[in-house]
C-alpha positions in Angstrom: -23.7 11.5 -1.8 -21.5 12.3 1.6 -18.8 14.8 1.2 -15.0 15.2 2.4 -16.1 17.8 5.0 -18.5 15.5 6.5 -16.3 12.8 6.9 -13.7 15.1 8.7 -16.8 16.1 11.2 -17.0 12.5 12.3 -14.9 12.1 15.7 -11.5 10.6 15.8 -11.4 10.9 12.1 -8.6 13.9 12.3 -6.3 12.2 14.4 -6.2 8.9 12.1 -5.9 11.1 9.3 -3.0 13.1 10.8 -1.3 9.6 11.9 -1.4 8.3 8.5 -0.2 11.7 6.8 2.8 11.8 8.9 3.8 7.9 8.5 3.1 8.4 4.8 5.4 11.2 4.5 8.0 9.2 6.6 7.8 5.9 4.3 8.2 7.4 1.0 11.1 10.0 2.3 13.0 7.1 4.0 12.1 4.7 0.7 13.4 7.0 -1.9 16.7 7.8 0.4 17.1 3.7 1.3 16.8 2.7 -2.0 19.3 5.7 -3.6 21.8 4.4 -0.8 21.6 0.7 -1.8 21.9 1.4 -5.5 24.8 3.8 -5.0 26.8 1.3 -3.0 26.1 -1.9 -5.1 24.6 -0.9 -8.5 22.3 -3.6 -8.3 18.6 -2.7 -9.8 17.4 -5.9 -7.7 19.0 -4.9 -4.4 17.8 -1.1 -4.8 14.0 -2.4 -5.6 14.1 -5.0 -2.8 15.4 -2.4 -0.3 12.3 0.1 -1.2 9.6 -2.9 -1.3 11.3 -5.7 0.2 9.6 -5.1 3.4 6.5 -6.2 1.7 7.8 -9.7 1.4 7.6 -10.1 5.3 3.8 -9.1 4.8 3.5 -13.0 3.8 4.8 -14.0 7.2 2.4 -11.6 9.1 -0.3 -12.5 7.2 0.1 -16.1 8.0 1.2 -16.0 11.6 0.6 -12.5 13.0 -2.9 -11.1 11.5 -5.1 -12.2 14.4 -3.8 -9.4 16.5 -5.5 -6.9 14.1 -8.8 -7.2 15.5 -7.3 -8.2 19.3 -5.2 -5.3 20.2 -6.0 -2.0 21.6 -6.4 0.4 18.2 -4.4 3.2 20.0 -1.6 1.4 21.7 -1.0 -0.8 18.6 -0.7 2.5 15.9 1.8 4.3 18.3 3.6 1.7 19.2 4.2 0.7 15.7 5.2 3.9 14.5 7.6 4.2 17.3 9.3 0.9 16.2 9.4 2.4 12.4 11.1 5.5 13.8 13.8 3.4 15.4 14.4 1.3 12.9 14.7 3.9 10.4 17.2 5.8 12.6 19.1 2.4 12.5 19.3 2.6 8.7 20.8 5.6 9.0 23.8 4.3 10.9 27.2 4.6 8.5 28.7 1.7 7.4 25.7 -0.8 8.4 26.3 -3.9 6.6 23.7 -5.0 3.9 22.3 -8.0 5.5 21.6 -5.8 8.8 19.7 -3.1 6.2 17.8 -6.0 4.8 17.1 -7.5 8.5 15.6 -3.9 9.7 13.4 -3.7 6.3 12.0 -7.2 6.8 11.6 -6.6 10.5 9.5 -3.5 9.8 7.6 -5.5 7.2 6.3 -8.0 10.3 4.9 -5.0 11.9 3.6 -3.6 8.9 1.6 -6.6 8.4 -0.5 -6.2 11.3 -0.7 -2.3 11.6 -2.5 -2.2 8.3 -5.5 -4.3 9.7 -5.8 -2.1 12.7 -5.7 1.2 11.1 -8.2 0.3 8.6 -10.3 -1.8 11.0 -10.6 1.1 13.0 -11.5 3.4 10.1 -14.4 0.9 9.5 -15.4 1.2 13.2 -15.2 5.1 13.3 -17.0 5.8 10.4 -20.7 4.7 9.1 -21.1 1.9 7.1 -22.1 4.2 4.1 -18.9 6.3 4.6 -16.3 4.0 4.2 -15.4 4.0 0.8 -15.2 8.0 1.0 -13.1 7.7 3.9 -10.8 5.1 2.6 -10.5 7.8 -0.3 -9.6 10.4 1.8 -6.9 8.4 3.3 -5.5 7.4 -0.3 -5.7 11.1 -1.4 -3.7 11.6 1.9 -1.3 9.0 1.3 -1.0 10.2 -2.6 -0.4 13.6 -1.5 2.2 12.6 1.2 4.0 10.7 -1.6 4.3 13.7 -4.1 5.6 15.6 -1.2 8.0 12.9 0.3 9.2 11.7 -3.3 9.8 15.3 -4.4 11.0 16.8 -1.1 12.7 13.7 -0.7 14.7 14.0 -3.6 16.0 17.2 -2.9 17.0 16.1 0.9 18.9 13.1 -0.7 20.8 15.7 -2.7 21.0 18.1 -0.3 21.7 16.4 3.0 22.7 12.8 1.5 20.8 9.8 2.1 21.6 9.1 5.4 20.3 12.7 6.6 17.2 12.1 4.8 16.7 8.6 6.7 17.1 10.8 10.0 14.4 13.1 9.1 12.0 10.1 8.3 12.8 8.9 11.9 11.6 12.1 13.1 8.4 12.3 10.9 7.6 8.6 12.5 8.1 9.4 16.0 5.9 12.6 15.5 3.0 10.1 14.1 3.6 8.1 17.1 2.8 11.1 19.5 0.0 12.1 17.1 -1.5 8.6 17.6 -0.9 8.3 21.5 -2.2 11.5 22.3 -4.9 12.2 19.5 -6.9 8.9 19.4 -9.0 7.7 22.1 -8.8 4.3 23.8 -10.8 1.9 22.3 -11.1 -1.7 23.4 -10.1 -4.6 20.7 -12.8 -5.5 17.9 -12.5 -9.3 18.8 -12.3 -11.2 22.1 -9.1 -13.7 22.7 -5.6 -13.6 22.5 -3.7 -13.0 19.3 -2.3 -16.1 18.3 -1.0 -18.3 15.1 -4.1 -20.5 15.3 -6.6 -17.9 15.4 -4.9 -16.2 12.2 -5.1 -19.6 10.5 -8.4 -20.1 11.4 -10.0 -16.7 10.4 -8.2 -16.6 7.1 -9.4 -19.7 6.3 -12.7 -18.3 6.9 -12.3 -15.4 5.0 -10.9 -17.4 1.7 -13.3 -20.0 2.0 -15.8 -18.1 0.0 -15.2 -18.0 -3.9 -16.4 -14.4 -4.3 -14.2 -13.3 -1.6 -11.1 -15.1 -2.7 -11.5 -13.6 -6.4 -11.8 -9.6 -4.8 -8.8 -10.6 -2.8 -6.8 -11.9 -5.8 -8.1 -8.8 -7.9 -6.7 -6.8 -5.2 -3.1 -8.2 -4.9 -2.1 -9.7 -8.6 -2.5 -6.6 -10.9 -1.5 -4.0 -8.1 1.7 -5.7 -7.3 2.8 -6.3 -10.6 2.5 -2.5 -11.6 4.5 -1.8 -8.4 7.1 -3.9 -9.5 7.2 -1.7 -12.7 7.6 1.6 -10.0 10.2 -0.1 -8.0 12.6 0.2 -11.4 12.3 4.1 -11.4 15.6 4.6 -9.5 17.5 2.5 -12.5 15.5 3.6 -15.0 16.3 7.3 -14.4 18.5 7.6 -11.3 18.7 11.3 -11.4 15.2 11.9 -11.9 13.3 9.0 -9.9 11.9 11.3 -7.5 9.9 13.0 -10.0 8.7 9.7 -11.7 7.4 8.7 -8.2 5.9 12.0 -7.5 4.1 11.9 -10.9 3.0 8.6 -10.1 1.7 9.6 -6.7 -0.2 12.5 -8.5 -2.1 10.0 -10.7 -3.3 7.9 -7.9 -4.3 11.1 -5.9 -6.6 12.3 -8.8 -7.9 8.8 -9.3 -8.6 8.3 -5.5 -10.2 11.4 -5.5 -12.7 11.1 -8.6 -13.5 7.5 -7.6 -14.0 8.1 -3.9 -16.2 11.4 -4.4 -17.6 11.4 -7.7 -18.5 8.0 -8.9 -22.0 7.2 -8.3 -22.9 3.8 -6.6 -24.8 2.3 -9.5 -21.5 2.5 -11.6 -19.0 1.4 -8.7 -19.4 -2.5 -9.6 -18.8 -1.9 -13.2 -15.2 0.2 -13.2 -12.9 -1.8 -11.4 -11.8 -3.9 -14.4 -11.4 -0.7 -16.6 -9.5 0.8 -13.9 -7.1 -2.2 -13.6 -6.5 -1.8 -17.3 -5.7 1.9 -17.1 -3.4 0.9 -14.2 -1.1 -1.3 -16.4 -1.4 -0.5 -20.1 0.6 2.8 -20.1 3.7 1.0 -18.8 3.7 -1.2 -21.8 5.1 1.8 -23.5 8.2 1.9 -21.6 9.3 -0.9 -23.8 10.1 2.1 -26.5 12.1 3.6 -23.7 10.4 7.1 -23.3 12.1 10.1 -22.4 11.4 12.1 -19.0 8.4 14.2 -20.1 6.4 11.2 -21.5 7.6 8.9 -18.9 6.2 11.3 -16.2 2.9 11.6 -18.0 2.4 7.7 -18.6 3.3 7.1 -14.7 0.7 9.5 -13.7 -1.9 8.2 -16.1 -1.4 4.5 -15.0 -1.4 5.5 -11.3 -5.2 6.6 -11.8 -6.0 3.0 -12.2 -4.9 2.2 -8.5 -8.5 3.7 -7.5 -9.7 0.1 -8.6 -8.7 -0.8 -5.0 -11.3 1.6 -3.6 -14.1 -0.3 -5.4 -12.9 -3.6 -4.6 -12.3 -3.0 -0.8 -16.0 -2.0 -0.7 -17.1 -5.0 -2.3 -14.9 -7.0 0.3 -16.4 -5.2 3.3 -19.9 -5.9 1.9 -18.9 -9.6 2.1 -17.6 -9.6 5.4 -18.8 -10.0 9.2 -18.1 -6.9 11.4 -15.8 -8.9 13.7 -13.4 -9.8 10.8 -13.1 -6.4 9.0 -9.7 -5.6 10.5 -8.2 -9.1 9.6 -9.9 -8.9 6.4 -8.5 -5.6 5.6 -5.2 -6.6 7.2 -5.2 -9.9 4.8 -5.8 -7.6 1.8 -3.3 -5.0 3.1 -0.6 -7.5 3.7 -1.4 -9.7 0.6 -1.1 -6.7 -1.7 2.3 -5.6 -0.1 3.5 -9.1 -0.2 2.7 -9.3 -3.9 4.4 -5.8 -4.3 7.6 -7.2 -2.6 7.7 -10.3 -4.9 6.8 -8.3 -8.1 10.0 -6.0 -7.3 12.1 -9.0 -6.9 10.8 -10.2 -10.1 11.0 -6.8 -11.8 14.7 -6.5 -10.4 16.0 -9.9 -11.9 14.2 -9.1 -15.1 16.1 -5.8 -15.2 19.7 -7.6 -14.7 18.6 -10.1 -17.3 17.5 -7.8 -19.9 17.1 -3.9 -19.8 15.1 -2.0 -17.1 12.7 -0.6 -19.8 12.1 -4.0 -21.1 11.4 -5.4 -17.7 9.0 -2.5 -16.8 6.8 -3.2 -20.1 6.7 -7.2 -19.4 5.3 -6.6 -15.5 3.0 -4.3 -17.0 1.9 -6.8 -19.8 1.6 -9.8 -17.3 -0.8 -7.3 -15.3 -3.1 -6.9 -17.9 -3.3 -10.6 -18.3 -4.0 -11.4 -15.0 -6.5 -8.6 -15.1 -8.3 -10.1 -18.1 -8.0 -13.6 -16.3 -10.1 -12.2 -13.4 -12.5 -10.2 -14.9 -15.3 -12.8 -15.8 -15.7 -14.2 -12.0 -15.8 -10.5 -11.2 -18.7 -9.9 -13.4 -20.4 -12.9 -12.1 -20.0 -11.9 -8.4 -21.4 -8.3 -9.1 -24.9 -9.8 -9.9 -24.9 -11.5 -6.4 -27.3 -10.0 -3.6 -25.6 -7.1 -1.6 -24.9 -7.9 2.0 -22.8 -10.5 3.8 -21.8 -13.5 1.8 -21.9 -16.5 4.2 -18.5 -17.0 6.0 -18.1 -20.5 4.5 -18.4 -21.5 0.9 
């Protein structure tokens, strides 16, 4: 079994890792600051949730119109340019008196860029690493993301209290710019993975091919729906405990880090096909307990326990890669990423609406129960697909 040390010895993995770490720290820090800023100004759980996760809604537009660029842009230029755009956008969000419509316009614009960049980043990962190292490499990036979330939310909570939300946004903008420099000067120049120019027509054609296979469709739905509904739970952390939201996010990130480490490094190959559904149930079940309005210590423990279940995505991504031709890996992973984030935005809006109609605790429990139900409905198809031969499924079903 490969080790983390061996993955870091692969040329170009280090700069890709560093770029992701800086952008992860910037994203979590800016998200907490913006959510706090909007909730303080409006008192609305819905608007606070949308300010933190609403950019995910733009992923739907990006997935439908722009995703062919994931395999048709030079990776180094795309990653550095996107980080620069995020840095500028985050600095704009820090402008005093910025109207709320302008705030959400920036948030949605960042989501459009992120829709393509997820595919560029993970397609480059698949290109850099040997095939048998993809899950471990993805695990390393997830562990990095979890670590940056722990640090970002914990430090971000302190920065928001000490510097103000706007000052914290400016620090996040600097982190994005550092990520842009790391990508530009650390990554080697590589040609695009596919020929031709990005276009709406090519995006639709490739998405149609990717979704034409029933096993791939089931994997996509399982990657998108249960995960997204639980992020809807997390989007209510600020209104649930305004003074301790940073701690809740940090403990959730800690649980995700532990789950990704164990699943990516220590789960044997023969078990991987069987664990996705149990992990997805673990992801949701603890949040059902929020119906009883747990106090801070129990809420932290439940958030950490649940987030270990996010590691199901590693196993499902590995299955997706086994079903996908190499020339489509960037768009396939981008479609996964953008669909997942879009569902997270939809779930954040739904969770915020439920919280305003009922209560924050009730809304968290209802979103978790919906995730359990969706996982149970998708599980039989995943079990049938597990028995299929390894390798690529046909590009058309």
